[in-house]
C-alpha positions, -999 to +999 in steps of 0.1 A: +104+365-279+141+375-282+153+408-294+159+404-332+189+423-345+190+439-380+218+415-388+196+385-380+167+400-400+191+406-430+204+370-428+168+357-429+160+379-458+191+367-476+180+331-471+147+340-485+164+355-516+182+323-521+149+304-519+136+326-548+164+316-571+147+300-601+164+266-601+160+262-563+123+274-566+118+247-593+135+221-571+114+230-541+082+228-562+092+193-574+101+182-539+068+191-523+047+179-551+065+147-562+092+134-538+082+103-519+106+076-508+108+055-477+142+039-481+175+048-497+170+020-522+136+035-532+152+069-534+179+058-558+155+037-579+130+066-583+156+094-584+189+080-597+222+098-594+226+121-624+189+127-629+172+161-627+151+148-598+182+137-578+197+172-584+165+188-572+165+166-541+201+175-533+194+212-538+164+212-514+180+192-486+213+209-487+197+243-487+176+235-457+204+218-439+225+249-444+197+273-433+190+251-402+227+251-393+227+289-392+196+289-370+209+261-348+241+282-341+220+311-329+228+334-359+190+339-364+165+344-337+147+311-331+111+325-331+117+346-362+132+316-380+105+292-369+078+317-380+093+317-415+107+282-420+079+256-417+091+244-451+123+232-436+103+210-412+083+196-441+116+186-458+126+168-426+092+151-424+097+137-459+133+127-453+134+114-417+126+078-425+155+076-449+182+094-430+193+068-404+200+043-432+217+069-453+239+079-424+250+042-420+255+037-458+275+070-460+293+064-427+284+100-419+264+103-386+262+141-392+242+138-425+213+162-423+220+166-386+214+204-387+180+198-403+171+171-377+181+194-348+161+223-363+130+200-368+131+189-332+133+225-319+106+236-344+083+208-333+086+219-296+080+255-305+050+246-328+034+224-301+037+253-277+022+279-301-003+257-321-009+224-302-020+196-325-011+214-357+018+191-366-002+160-362-030+175-383-005+182-410+009+146-408-027+132-411-035+154-440-004+143-458-011+107-451-047+111-465-033+128-496-009+100-502-037+074-498-059+093-522-031+096-548-024+059-545-061+050-548-065+071-579-033+057-595-047+021-591 
């Protein structure tokens, strides 16, 4: 574990303060409970531009892409960030199927690149510290989606 500076700890605390802002907190709650889309087309159909849901989506993904960018640049100790930022990985898990097509559509290969890079580094760290836990999470999420689909039909 690296030596964490007061400056790094303060930056992490500042990021946490931003997460507590009421509108971002509401957006995060919506994202984790309700966001599901497998393609850019599905995303825009379910959460059209100008909708409250689209605004919530953009708030969540841009917050986590920004936070990941700070960590990726070494401004926050990796282990300290990983210990406190599993939520960012969950955002990537929910977005990763959509991002390649969005990058093509937007002609922006860097779209959510900070978040993707963070997620890869987080996965490597998590597998070293808690082997199998990411796959267990993915399986639990898949089971929950199946149960929700079954109860909706």
